[in-house]
Each structure stands twice: as structure tokens, then as C-alpha cells.
All heavy atoms as an XYZ file, in Angstrom:
864
protein
N      17.294     -2.935    -26.245
C      18.166     -3.063    -25.097
C      17.818     -2.069    -24.026
O      17.770     -2.405    -22.844
C      19.605     -2.922    -25.580
C      20.622     -2.909    -24.512
S      20.909     -4.571    -23.918
C      22.174     -4.265    -22.766
N      17.566     -0.833    -24.444
C      17.244      0.210    -23.453
C      15.902     -0.082    -22.764
O      15.771      0.123    -21.558
C      17.217      1.580    -24.142
C      16.897      2.769    -23.239
C      17.979      2.922    -22.192
C      16.707      4.016    -24.042
N      14.945     -0.553    -23.578
C      13.627     -0.836    -22.958
C      13.722     -1.986    -21.946
O      13.072     -1.916    -20.893
C      12.617     -1.212    -24.052
C      12.067     -0.031    -24.775
C      12.309      0.141    -26.096
C      11.303      0.937    -24.122
C      11.813      1.258    -26.776
C      10.812      2.021    -24.758
C      11.060      2.190    -26.090
N      14.567     -2.968    -22.190
C      14.714     -4.061    -21.235
C      15.347     -3.573    -19.930
O      14.938     -4.014    -18.863
C      15.548     -5.203    -21.804
C      14.834     -6.018    -22.853
C      15.125     -5.548    -24.258
O      16.022     -4.723    -24.438
O      14.432     -6.021    -25.153
N      16.281     -2.643    -20.043
C      16.911     -2.096    -18.823
C      15.887     -1.265    -18.016
O      15.845     -1.350    -16.791
C      18.108     -1.274    -19.188
C      19.346     -2.028    -19.689
C      20.420     -1.031    -20.116
C      19.861     -2.925    -18.610
N      15.101     -0.472    -18.735
C      14.070      0.334    -18.036
C      13.050     -0.548    -17.371
O      12.704     -0.354    -16.185
C      13.411      1.318    -19.019
C      14.435      2.370    -19.492
C      12.180      1.966    -18.407
C      13.932      3.239    -20.623
N      12.585     -1.572    -18.072
C      11.599     -2.481    -17.509
C      12.167     -3.253    -16.326
O      11.521     -3.386    -15.278
C      11.060     -3.452    -18.622
C      10.256     -4.574    -18.013
C      10.246     -2.684    -19.645
N      13.420     -3.709    -16.453
C      14.050     -4.436    -15.339
C      14.201     -3.537    -14.118
O      13.934     -3.968    -12.980
C      15.415     -4.947    -15.764
O      15.287     -5.804    -16.870
N      14.633     -2.301    -14.304
C      14.769     -1.370    -13.202
C      13.397     -1.117    -12.537
O      13.320     -1.152    -11.301
C      15.365     -0.061    -13.666
C      15.396      0.991    -12.602
C      16.312      0.945    -11.560
C      14.473      2.025    -12.620
C      16.296      1.875    -10.565
C      14.466      3.008    -11.608
C      15.361      2.897    -10.576
N      12.373     -0.875    -13.316
C      11.051     -0.572    -12.761
C      10.488     -1.792    -12.006
O       9.882     -1.623    -10.930
C      10.082     -0.146    -13.858
C      10.302      1.234    -14.439
C       9.403      1.473    -15.614
C      10.027      2.302    -13.356
N      10.724     -2.998    -12.506
C      10.253     -4.204    -11.813
C      11.000     -4.393    -10.465
O      10.369     -4.661     -9.438
C      10.378     -5.427    -12.692
C       9.331     -5.357    -13.822
C      10.168     -6.720    -11.925
C       9.468     -6.449    -14.860
N      12.303     -4.222    -10.487
C      13.046     -4.381     -9.242
C      12.724     -3.280     -8.244
O      12.577     -3.535     -7.042
C      14.556     -4.387     -9.549
C      15.077     -5.619    -10.271
C      16.545     -5.444    -10.620
C      14.861     -6.868     -9.432
N      12.570     -2.086     -8.711
C      12.191     -0.962     -7.851
C      10.792     -1.218     -7.239
O      10.612     -1.036     -6.043
C      12.185      0.342     -8.685
C      11.853      1.584     -7.931
C      12.770      2.178     -7.117
C      10.569      2.136     -8.063
C      12.438      3.331     -6.430
C      10.265      3.316     -7.369
C      11.195      3.914     -6.568
N       9.876     -1.644     -8.078
C       8.519     -1.944     -7.592
C       8.504     -3.092     -6.598
O       7.789     -3.061     -5.595
N       9.239     -4.146     -6.908
C       9.302     -5.302     -6.013
C       9.867     -4.932     -4.639
O       9.387     -5.390     -3.606
C      10.080     -6.442     -6.628
N      10.863     -4.076     -4.649
C      11.468     -3.627     -3.362
C      10.451     -2.836     -2.535
O      10.338     -3.036     -1.340
C      12.707     -2.789     -3.629
N       9.690     -1.980     -3.204
C       8.682     -1.193     -2.453
C       7.516     -2.035     -1.981
O       6.968     -1.808     -0.916
C       8.230      0.015     -3.264
C       9.061      1.220     -3.011
C      10.133      1.520     -3.845
C       8.808      2.056     -1.944
C      10.927      2.612     -3.581
C       9.588      3.150     -1.687
C      10.660      3.460     -2.527
N       7.149     -3.018     -2.766
C       6.048     -3.933     -2.340
C       6.536     -4.726     -1.117
O       5.795     -4.921     -0.169
C       5.627     -4.853     -3.498
C       4.749     -5.991     -2.997
C       4.876     -4.050     -4.548
N       7.777     -5.164     -1.146
C       8.338     -5.882     -0.017
C       8.373     -4.968      1.256
O       8.003     -5.411      2.350
C       9.743     -6.376     -0.309
C      10.470     -7.091      0.830
C       9.751     -8.415      1.148
C      11.884     -7.351      0.438
N       8.787     -3.722      1.076
C       8.829     -2.802      2.227
C       7.408     -2.529      2.762
O       7.202     -2.473      3.970
C       9.456     -1.444      1.812
C      10.966     -1.490      1.642
C      11.412     -0.124      1.097
C      11.613     -1.801      2.950
N       6.432     -2.415      1.862
C       5.044     -2.230      2.314
C       4.491     -3.428      3.033
O       3.809     -3.303      4.027
N       4.855     -4.631      2.583
C       4.431     -5.840      3.268
C       5.079     -5.970      4.624
O       4.428     -6.390      5.605
C       4.758     -7.073      2.411
O       4.103     -6.947      1.165
N       6.358     -5.669      4.714
C       7.029     -5.693      6.001
C       6.429     -4.682      6.955
O       6.306     -4.949      8.159
C       8.515     -5.474      5.831
C       9.330     -6.604      5.178
C      10.764     -6.160      4.969
C       9.227     -7.859      6.028
N       6.094     -3.509      6.435
C       5.437     -2.507      7.281
C       4.100     -2.984      7.818
O       3.785     -2.737      8.969
N       3.336     -3.659      6.989
C       2.044     -4.204      7.453
C       2.249     -5.247      8.526
O       1.469     -5.282      9.490
C       1.290     -4.812      6.248
C      -0.040     -5.446      6.544
C      -1.017     -4.381      7.023
C      -0.601     -6.120      5.318
N       3.268     -6.050      8.392
C       3.500     -7.123      9.329
C       4.179     -6.658     10.624
O       3.887     -7.181     11.709
C       4.331     -8.226      8.719
N       5.069     -5.692     10.562
C       5.935     -5.376     11.702
C       5.606     -4.107     12.458
O       6.034     -3.964     13.589
C       7.385     -5.304     11.240
C       7.915     -6.598     10.668
C       8.056     -7.629     11.778
C       8.662     -8.899     11.226
N       8.754     -9.899     12.247
N       4.910     -3.159     11.864
C       4.663     -1.905     12.556
C       3.681     -2.135     13.715
O       2.796     -2.972     13.675
C       4.134     -0.834     11.599
C       5.179     -0.346     10.625
C       4.561      0.591      9.608
C       6.303      0.350     11.349
N       3.820     -1.369     14.819
C       3.126     -1.719     16.072
C       1.654     -1.312     16.146
O       0.894     -1.996     16.811
C       3.940     -0.981     17.115
C       4.558      0.147     16.420
C       4.814     -0.330     15.031
N       1.230     -0.261     15.510
C      -0.166      0.168     15.730
C      -0.988      0.160     14.460
O      -0.451      0.018     13.353
C      -0.170      1.582     16.294
O       0.181      2.512     15.312
N      -2.278      0.253     14.588
C      -3.198      0.212     13.455
C      -2.876      1.313     12.479
O      -2.824      1.039     11.250
C      -4.647      0.380     13.980
C      -5.633      0.584     12.880
C      -6.042     -0.483     12.099
C      -6.172      1.836     12.619
C      -6.963     -0.281     11.068
C      -7.075      2.033     11.602
C      -7.480      0.967     10.821
N      -2.676      2.501     12.929
C      -2.454      3.642     12.010
C      -1.105      3.525     11.312
O      -0.984      3.897     10.145
C      -2.614      4.947     12.732
C      -3.989      5.179     13.283
C      -4.253      5.040     14.617
C      -5.010      5.458     12.396
C      -5.535      5.242     15.102
C      -6.325      5.625     12.884
C      -6.569      5.499     14.227
N      -0.103      3.024     11.984
C       1.169      2.800     11.316
C       1.088      1.685     10.286
O       1.654      1.766      9.211
C       2.251      2.493     12.342
C       2.671      3.661     13.168
S       3.992      3.096     14.275
C       4.247      4.598     15.208
N       0.397      0.614     10.665
C       0.205     -0.506      9.718
C      -0.610     -0.068      8.520
O      -0.465     -0.642      7.451
C      -0.458     -1.709     10.407
C       0.453     -2.464     11.319
C      -0.168     -3.782     11.765
N      -1.481     -3.613     12.378
C      -1.685     -3.572     13.651
N      -0.676     -3.688     14.504
N      -2.904     -3.449     14.120
N      -1.461      0.853      8.662
C      -2.241      1.388      7.550
C      -1.358      2.229      6.629
O      -1.556      2.205      5.405
C      -3.402      2.217      8.107
C      -4.338      2.823      7.107
C      -5.115      1.746      6.393
C      -5.341      3.739      7.836
N      -0.428      2.927      7.192
C       0.415      3.827      6.409
C       1.407      3.094      5.498
O       1.603      3.493      4.348
C       1.189      4.772      7.374
C       2.015      5.806      6.665
N       1.434      6.896      6.085
C       3.323      5.908      6.482
C       2.377      7.622      5.538
N       3.540      7.066      5.770
N       1.990      2.019      6.016
C       2.985      1.287      5.236
C       2.507      0.761      3.900
O       3.087      1.089      2.849
N       1.456     -0.016      3.862
C       1.002     -0.567      2.600
C       0.412      0.483      1.661
O       0.572      0.361      0.461
C      -0.067     -1.579      2.955
C       0.196     -1.900      4.367
C       0.813     -0.703      5.002
N      -0.225      1.486      2.163
C      -0.871      2.444      1.286
C       0.158      3.301      0.531
O      -0.044      3.651     -0.614
C      -1.865      3.345      1.987
O      -1.214      3.984      3.062
C      -3.032      2.556      2.504
N       1.256      3.595      1.177
C       2.288      4.414      0.506
C       3.259      3.581     -0.277
O       3.424      3.746     -1.503
C       3.059      5.238      1.545
C       2.196      6.110      2.441
C       1.430      7.134      1.642
C       0.651      8.028      2.580
N      -0.734      8.136      2.297
N       3.933      2.651      0.399
C       4.977      1.886     -0.257
C       4.443      0.918     -1.304
O       5.005      0.828     -2.380
C       5.798      1.133      0.800
N       3.403      0.198     -0.965
C       2.877     -0.787     -1.900
C       2.222     -0.133     -3.102
O       2.294     -0.648     -4.226
C       1.879     -1.696     -1.220
O       2.545     -2.456     -0.245
N       1.604      1.028     -2.920
C       1.048      1.745     -4.071
C       2.139      2.152     -5.027
O       2.002      2.008     -6.251
C       0.253      2.983     -3.575
O      -0.748      2.553     -2.705
C      -0.365      3.729     -4.736
N       3.234      2.652     -4.491
C       4.365      3.038     -5.338
C       4.985      1.801     -6.030
O       5.300      1.845     -7.188
C       5.431      3.752     -4.533
C       6.660      4.253     -5.304
C       6.264      5.260     -6.355
C       7.652      4.834     -4.323
N       5.044      0.673     -5.291
C       5.629     -0.533     -5.859
C       4.746     -1.146     -6.956
O       5.232     -1.456     -8.064
N       3.473     -1.274     -6.720
C       2.582     -1.798     -7.727
C       2.454     -0.838     -8.908
O       2.423     -1.285    -10.052
C       1.179     -2.120     -7.109
C       0.154     -2.480     -8.196
C       1.285     -3.225     -6.099
N       2.500      0.441     -8.641
C       2.503      1.406     -9.727
C       3.723      1.301    -10.604
O       3.642      1.388    -11.841
N       4.852      1.039     -9.986
C       6.073      0.890    -10.766
C       6.058     -0.400    -11.613
O       6.508     -0.391    -12.751
C       7.306      0.861     -9.808
O       8.463      0.618    -10.497
N       5.505     -1.457    -11.067
C       5.385     -2.693    -11.815
C       4.405     -2.545    -12.975
O       4.643     -3.017    -14.102
C       4.993     -3.867    -10.904
C       6.148     -4.174     -9.925
C       4.617     -5.096    -11.679
C       5.830     -5.130     -8.826
N       3.293     -1.844    -12.762
C       2.380     -1.577    -13.840
C       2.996     -0.679    -14.912
O       2.742     -0.897    -16.102
C       1.091     -0.918    -13.286
C       0.103     -1.838    -12.637
C      -0.953     -1.036    -11.923
C      -0.541     -2.740    -13.661
N       3.782      0.300    -14.501
C       4.462      1.144    -15.455
C       5.462      0.300    -16.271
O       5.609      0.531    -17.485
C       5.141      2.277    -14.733
C       5.713      3.411    -15.588
C       4.603      4.044    -16.437
C       6.412      4.431    -14.735
N       6.164     -0.615    -15.640
C       7.090     -1.483    -16.364
C       6.317     -2.328    -17.360
O       6.792     -2.518    -18.527
C       7.819     -2.402    -15.384
N       5.171     -2.815    -17.004
C       4.350     -3.609    -17.947
C       3.899     -2.767    -19.126
O       3.903     -3.211    -20.274
C       3.122     -4.195    -17.196
O       2.302     -4.857    -18.078
N       3.503     -1.509    -18.846
C       3.102     -0.613    -19.921
C       4.240     -0.313    -20.853
O       4.052     -0.295    -22.093
C       2.526      0.678    -19.313
N       5.434     -0.079    -20.319
C       6.603      0.199    -21.162
C       6.940     -1.019    -22.019
O       7.209     -0.899    -23.210
C       7.814      0.635    -20.295
C       9.094      0.622    -21.114
C       7.570      2.013    -19.680
N       6.870     -2.195    -21.406
C       7.181     -3.427    -22.127
C       6.245     -3.668    -23.313
O       6.654     -3.924    -24.423
C       7.190     -4.618    -21.192
C       7.400     -5.947    -21.873
C       8.690     -6.293    -22.280
C       6.352     -6.805    -22.150
C       8.910     -7.524    -22.920
C       6.566     -8.013    -22.803
C       7.830     -8.361    -23.174
O       8.053     -9.545    -23.816
N       4.946     -3.593    -23.019
C       3.971     -3.885    -24.087
C       3.902     -2.782    -25.117
O       3.549     -2.995    -26.266
C       2.627     -4.204    -23.496
C       2.570     -5.575    -22.907
C       2.403     -5.738    -21.512
C       2.713     -6.723    -23.671
C       2.367     -6.980    -20.971
C       2.692     -7.969    -23.105
C       2.543     -8.133    -21.720
N       4.225     -1.527    -24.725
C       4.281     -0.440    -25.685
C       5.480     -0.635    -26.644
O       5.385     -0.324    -27.821
C       4.354      0.909    -24.967
O       3.216      1.027    -24.136
C       4.407      2.066    -25.951
N       6.573     -1.127    -26.102
C       7.733     -1.335    -26.952
C       7.507     -2.514    -27.934
O       8.161     -2.589    -28.953
C       8.986     -1.632    -26.102
O       8.898     -2.873    -25.483
N       6.629     -3.442    -27.598
C       6.334     -4.581    -28.451
C       5.368     -4.268    -29.610
O       5.326     -4.959    -30.561
C       5.736     -5.714    -27.641
C       6.662     -6.274    -26.631
C       7.563     -7.259    -27.316
N       8.425     -7.829    -26.325
C       9.462     -8.560    -26.670
N       9.754     -8.778    -27.912
N      10.245     -9.052    -25.743
N       4.605     -3.244    -29.435
C       3.590     -2.920    -30.458
C       3.004     -1.572    -30.237
O       3.713     -0.590    -30.085
N       1.697     -1.518    -30.170
C       1.003     -0.241    -30.003
C       0.990      0.215    -28.560
O       1.646     -0.336    -27.697
N       0.263      1.271    -28.344
C       0.166      1.879    -27.015
C      -0.606      0.963    -26.063
O      -1.664      0.431    -26.404
C      -0.557      3.249    -27.127
C      -0.728      4.006    -25.825
C       0.644      4.422    -25.300
C      -1.569      5.247    -26.062
N      -0.102      0.755    -24.877
C      -0.709     -0.104    -23.881
C      -1.565      0.746    -22.939
O      -1.015      1.386    -22.030
C       0.357     -0.882    -23.113
O      -0.224     -1.651    -22.114
N      -2.838      0.735    -23.134
C      -3.736      1.615    -22.379
C      -4.237      0.932    -21.118
O      -4.471      1.600    -20.087
C      -4.926      2.054    -23.295
C      -5.906      2.923    -22.523
C      -4.418      2.747    -24.498
N      -4.360     -0.376    -21.105
C      -4.927     -1.069    -19.980
C      -4.126     -0.847    -18.718
O      -4.706     -0.568    -17.644
C      -4.992     -2.573    -20.251
C      -5.996     -2.924    -21.312
N      -5.653     -3.027    -22.616
C      -7.308     -3.171    -21.246
C      -6.713     -3.310    -23.319
N      -7.757     -3.438    -22.499
N      -2.817     -0.957    -18.772
C      -1.980     -0.782    -17.597
C      -2.032      0.662    -17.083
O      -2.046      0.907    -15.886
C      -0.518     -1.185    -17.873
C      -0.296     -2.654    -18.005
C      -0.528     -3.166    -19.431
O      -0.878     -2.360    -20.300
O      -0.286     -4.339    -19.656
N      -2.102      1.590    -18.020
C      -2.189      3.005    -17.604
C      -3.498      3.308    -16.898
O      -3.541      4.006    -15.881
C      -2.007      3.951    -18.846
C      -0.680      3.688    -19.549
C      -2.140      5.402    -18.451
C       0.564      3.918    -18.647
N      -4.603      2.696    -17.412
C      -5.889      2.891    -16.736
C      -5.909      2.257    -15.335
O      -6.468      2.836    -14.397
C      -7.003      2.330    -17.589
C      -7.305      3.109    -18.870
C      -8.359      2.373    -19.704
C      -7.768      4.507    -18.559
N      -5.311      1.096    -15.215
C      -5.224      0.459    -13.906
C      -4.383      1.266    -12.941
O      -4.683      1.444    -11.774
C      -4.649     -0.984    -14.030
C      -5.618     -1.887    -14.792
C      -4.352     -1.582    -12.680
C      -5.058     -3.190    -15.207
N      -3.292      1.832    -13.463
C      -2.401      2.682    -12.678
C      -3.145      3.913    -12.181
O      -3.038      4.275    -10.989
C      -1.202      3.102    -13.517
C      -0.085      3.880    -12.840
C       0.586      3.013    -11.821
C       0.908      4.305    -13.922
N      -3.901      4.548    -13.031
C      -4.687      5.730    -12.607
C      -5.694      5.341    -11.556
O      -5.852      6.032    -10.531
C      -5.360      6.401    -13.840
C      -4.275      7.030    -14.720
C      -6.394      7.457    -13.408
C      -4.801      7.464    -16.062
N      -6.401      4.214    -11.760
C      -7.375      3.775    -10.783
C      -6.722      3.473     -9.434
O      -7.264      3.805     -8.393
C      -8.069      2.490    -11.335
C      -9.130      1.938    -10.419
C     -10.329      2.548    -10.286
C      -8.850      0.781     -9.702
C     -11.289      2.042     -9.445
C      -9.797      0.278     -8.855
C     -11.003      0.885     -8.694
N      -5.534      2.853     -9.475
C      -4.819      2.532     -8.229
C      -4.455      3.792     -7.471
O      -4.642      3.884     -6.277
C      -3.563      1.719     -8.570
C      -2.600      1.437     -7.415
C      -3.232      0.404     -6.491
C      -1.297      0.975     -7.929
N      -3.889      4.802     -8.164
C      -3.471      5.994     -7.508
C      -4.638      6.854     -7.035
O      -4.451      7.711     -6.175
C      -2.549      6.799     -8.415
C      -1.137      6.305     -8.405
C      -0.545      5.870     -9.591
C      -0.393      6.237     -7.253
C       0.763      5.384     -9.600
C       0.914      5.761     -7.236
C       1.483      5.345     -8.411
N      -5.826      6.625     -7.597
C      -6.988      7.367     -7.105
C      -7.655      6.673     -5.934
O      -8.168      7.327     -5.020
C      -7.994      7.546     -8.243
C      -7.653      8.554     -9.324
C      -8.706      8.521    -10.418
C      -7.498      9.937     -8.759
N      -7.698      5.370     -5.935
C      -8.455      4.641     -4.918
C      -7.672      4.316     -3.667
O      -8.245      4.215     -2.575
C      -9.042      3.365     -5.478
O      -7.969      2.547     -5.979
C     -10.030      3.629     -6.586
N      -6.362      4.096     -3.739
C      -5.590      3.699     -2.562
C      -5.602      4.792     -1.486
O      -5.816      4.448     -0.301
C      -4.161      3.328     -2.957
N      -5.354      6.061     -1.784
C      -5.412      7.067     -0.719
C      -6.822      7.229     -0.141
O      -6.942      7.468      1.076
C      -4.960      8.356     -1.393
C      -4.286      7.929     -2.633
C      -4.890      6.641     -3.036
N      -7.838      7.095     -0.959
C      -9.187      7.252     -0.470
C      -9.563      6.115      0.455
O     -10.153      6.323      1.528
C     -10.195      7.345     -1.647
C      -9.903      8.642     -2.446
C     -11.624      7.298     -1.165
C     -10.659      8.726     -3.747
N      -9.200      4.879      0.088
C      -9.479      3.757      0.996
C      -8.717      3.859      2.320
O      -9.220      3.522      3.359
C      -9.208      2.423      0.299
O      -7.841      2.318     -0.030
N      -7.457      4.332      2.236
C      -6.685      4.528      3.469
C      -7.334      5.586      4.366
O      -7.380      5.437      5.583
C      -5.243      4.883      3.141
N      -7.783      6.654      3.766
C      -8.461      7.701      4.543
C      -9.702      7.168      5.195
O      -9.957      7.452      6.393
C      -8.812      8.874      3.607
C      -9.639      9.985      4.231
C      -8.789     10.788      5.196
C     -10.220     10.866      3.174
N     -10.485      6.362      4.479
C     -11.712      5.819      5.067
C     -11.419      4.859      6.228
O     -12.125      4.831      7.232
C     -12.575      5.175      4.003
C     -13.169      6.135      2.993
C     -13.900      5.356      1.902
C     -14.111      7.121      3.665
N     -10.370      4.020      6.053
C     -10.023      3.121      7.120
C      -9.487      3.857      8.345
O      -9.791      3.510      9.466
C      -8.995      2.099      6.653
C      -9.588      1.037      5.761
S      -8.419     -0.276      5.359
C      -7.546      0.475      4.009
N      -8.729      4.939      8.117
C      -8.227      5.723      9.230
C      -9.403      6.435      9.963
O      -9.412      6.461     11.208
C      -7.244      6.799      8.731
N     -10.335      6.929      9.219
C     -11.496      7.554      9.852
C     -12.332      6.562     10.618
O     -12.873      6.860     11.686
C     -12.378      8.234      8.814
C     -11.807      9.552      8.363
C     -12.763     10.302      7.520
N     -12.213     11.573      7.093
C     -12.801     12.402      6.278
N     -13.992     12.117      5.784
N     -12.228     13.531      5.969
N     -12.434      5.316     10.109
C     -13.120      4.251     10.843
C     -12.382      3.948     12.140
O     -13.029      3.713     13.201
C     -13.274      3.029      9.984
N     -11.060      3.943     12.107
C     -10.283      3.687     13.300
C     -10.450      4.813     14.337
O     -10.579      4.554     15.536
N     -10.511      6.021     13.851
C     -10.750      7.170     14.765
C     -12.147      7.106     15.342
O     -12.353      7.342     16.516
C     -10.485      8.491     14.018
C      -8.999      8.649     13.705
C     -10.988      9.678     14.838
C      -8.673      9.813     12.787
N     -13.110      6.750     14.482
C     -14.499      6.665     14.941
C     -14.679      5.576     16.004
O     -15.428      5.713     16.959
C     -15.420      6.380     13.766
C     -16.872      6.261     14.136
N     -17.619      7.347     14.521
C     -17.687      5.186     14.181
C     -18.846      6.936     14.795
N     -18.911      5.641     14.588
N     -13.956      4.479     15.865
C     -13.980      3.390     16.838
C     -13.121      3.682     18.051
O     -13.000      2.855     18.954
C     -13.558      2.085     16.201
C     -14.563      1.564     15.204
C     -14.193      0.177     14.801
N     -14.026     -0.629     16.016
C     -14.074     -1.940     16.040
N     -14.247     -2.576     14.949
N     -13.866     -2.594     17.160
N     -12.486      4.865     18.089
C     -11.627      5.301     19.161
C     -10.488      4.296     19.419
O     -10.162      3.979     20.566
C     -12.448      5.500     20.451
C     -13.501      6.571     20.315
C     -14.391      6.639     21.526
O     -14.276      5.815     22.459
O     -15.234      7.540     21.579
N      -9.867      3.875     18.352
C      -8.687      3.010     18.505
C      -7.545      3.843     19.035
O      -7.320      4.957     18.584
C      -8.319      2.404     17.137
C      -9.255      1.419     16.534
C      -8.741      0.967     15.185
C      -9.449      0.201     17.460
N      -6.810      3.264     19.919
C      -5.621      3.938     20.392
C      -4.484      3.602     19.439
O      -4.602      2.794     18.535
C      -5.258      3.465     21.809
O      -4.864      2.122     21.791
N      -3.349      4.204     19.629
C      -2.193      3.925     18.785
C      -1.490      2.646     19.195
O      -0.587      2.196     18.526
N      -1.920      2.017     20.288
C      -1.261      0.808     20.773
C      -1.749     -0.423     20.073
O      -2.871     -0.458     19.580
C      -1.483      0.640     22.279
C      -0.878      1.785     23.081
O       0.153      2.312     22.636
O      -1.418      2.123     24.120
N      -0.909     -1.457     20.059
C      -1.300     -2.727     19.488
C      -2.206     -3.447     20.439
O      -1.839     -3.671     21.593
C      -0.037     -3.508     19.171
C      -0.314     -4.685     18.264
O      -1.464     -5.119     18.135
N       0.719     -5.197     17.662
N      -3.397     -3.904     20.031
C      -4.310     -4.535     20.945
C      -3.814     -5.882     21.475
O      -4.273     -6.368     22.472
C      -5.575     -4.733     20.117
C      -5.124     -4.677     18.697
C      -3.935     -3.786     18.697
N      -2.807     -6.468     20.832
C      -2.296     -7.756     21.309
C      -1.544     -7.598     22.621
O      -1.376     -8.530     23.331
C      -1.337     -8.363     20.281
C      -2.066     -8.942     19.095
C      -1.066     -9.619     18.204
N      -0.379     -8.590     17.463
C       0.652     -8.794     16.686
N       1.155     -9.963     16.551
N       1.219     -7.811     16.008
N      -1.056     -6.398     22.907
C      -0.218     -6.200     24.074
C      -1.010     -5.606     25.260
O      -0.453     -4.945     26.132
C       0.970     -5.306     23.748
C       1.859     -5.928     22.703
C       2.013     -5.335     21.469
C       2.491     -7.135     22.968
C       2.810     -5.922     20.503
C       3.282     -7.720     22.011
C       3.451     -7.122     20.791
O       4.238     -7.694     19.827
N      -2.314     -5.822     25.311
C      -3.069     -5.460     26.493
C      -3.794     -4.106     26.327
O      -3.967     -3.606     25.263
N      -4.190     -3.597     27.443
C      -4.976     -2.403     27.497
C      -4.103     -1.175     27.496
O      -3.062     -1.142     28.099
C      -5.839     -2.418     28.720
C      -6.770     -3.640     28.818
C      -7.493     -3.682     30.144
O      -7.287     -2.805     30.985
O      -8.251     -4.620     30.323
N      -4.596     -0.151     26.834
C      -3.864      1.113     26.785
C      -4.549      2.109     27.693
O      -5.747      2.291     27.623
C      -3.878      1.639     25.345
N      -3.809      2.698     28.578
C      -4.269      3.702     29.493
C      -5.400      3.190     30.426
O      -6.288      3.921     30.771
C      -4.764      4.924     28.750
C      -3.672      5.548     27.925
O      -2.520      5.502     28.318
N      -4.029      6.129     26.796
N      -5.397      1.908     30.729
C      -6.379      1.348     31.643
C      -7.754      1.172     31.008
O      -8.679      0.747     31.659
N      -7.895      1.481     29.767
C      -9.188      1.372     29.095
C      -9.074      0.288     28.003
O      -8.189      0.392     27.171
C      -9.537      2.734     28.453
C     -10.825      2.752     27.687
C     -11.028      4.177     27.195
C     -11.431      4.155     25.738
N     -11.620      5.471     25.174
N      -9.941     -0.705     28.035
C      -9.817     -1.744     26.991
C     -10.146     -1.185     25.597
O     -10.999     -0.323     25.470
C     -10.845     -2.804     27.412
C     -11.651     -2.221     28.507
C     -10.982     -0.978     28.986
N      -9.417     -1.691     24.622
C      -9.697     -1.299     23.255
C     -11.008     -1.912     22.760
O     -11.328     -3.031     23.155
C      -8.553     -1.736     22.323
C      -7.290     -0.931     22.562
O      -7.354      0.216     23.025
N      -6.186     -1.538     22.272
N     -11.690     -1.252     21.931
C     -12.937     -1.760     21.374
C     -12.721     -3.007     20.535
O     -13.531     -3.860     20.471
C     -13.644     -0.703     20.580
C     -14.256      0.346     21.438
C     -15.071      1.255     20.557
N     -16.095      1.836     21.369
C     -16.996      2.686     20.933
N     -16.961      3.024     19.665
N     -17.873      3.172     21.719
N     -11.571     -3.075     19.856
C     -11.335     -4.239     19.027
C     -11.034     -5.475     19.853
O     -11.050     -6.580     19.350
C     -10.247     -3.959     17.996
C      -8.942     -3.538     18.584
C      -8.005     -3.044     17.506
O      -8.040     -3.558     16.390
O      -7.223     -2.159     17.818
N     -10.737     -5.326     21.135
C     -10.559     -6.472     22.032
C     -11.875     -7.009     22.534
O     -11.909     -8.024     23.201
C      -9.712     -6.059     23.246
C      -8.241     -5.979     22.915
O      -7.800     -6.591     21.947
O      -7.558     -5.295     23.660
N     -12.940     -6.319     22.258
C     -14.254     -6.740     22.765
C     -14.751     -5.912     23.902
O     -15.896     -6.023     24.312
N     -13.942     -5.009     24.443
C     -14.383     -4.150     25.537
C     -15.121     -2.967     25.020
O     -14.809     -2.434     23.964
N     -16.141     -2.511     25.723
C     -16.908     -1.329     25.284
C     -16.722     -0.173     26.173
O     -16.676     -0.134     27.334
C     -18.389     -1.673     25.144
C     -18.688     -2.603     23.967
O     -18.381     -2.175     22.848
O     -19.166     -3.707     24.212
């Protein structure tokens, strides 16, 4: 009974954070803000769901190592990939403005096709 409550809480907690990360990706105005939402919130959400899976399968039998290894891989790679995408955005001289809403500071954004 206790394991089912823990697993249920972790799944709901994770689903809420995945939803928040997805909304952040869709609704935040600039590239760097859209990058921040999924890397923080979704990583926590998916990590919570993986932890729930590990608790569930550990309670059913032996130790569940696969989910723990995936969780470690996720927490190691998500911040690194976000850092690399942010550096690529800085290298491309992206402004903080959304390219759909025109030019920022009179200079066309590179992602709009302007050089």
C-alpha cells in the first residue's frame, strides 16, 4: 500500500513538471527562455517518473537498475545539451527577442535569414 502511494505521488509530480516544461517550451517568448523551461522542469519530471518506475519494479522483485542508469544518464546529459544549445545561440548572436515578432534593435536576426 505504501509503495503504491509513493509511486502514484512520483508519477503525478513528474507529470505536472513535464506539463510545465512543455508549456514553457510553447509559451515563453525568447530562445533562451524556451531553452530553460524544458531542461529544468522536464528533466525533473522525467526523473520523477523514472524514479517511480524504479520504486515500483523494486517492490515487485529485485533491484531495478535500468531505470536508475537511465536517470543518471538523463541528469548528466540534459544540462550539458542545454549548455551547448545556449552557446550555439550566443555564437549565432541571437537576441532575446522572438524572431516571429520582427527585428530587434533594427538588426535582423540571423535565424530570420538576415546576415
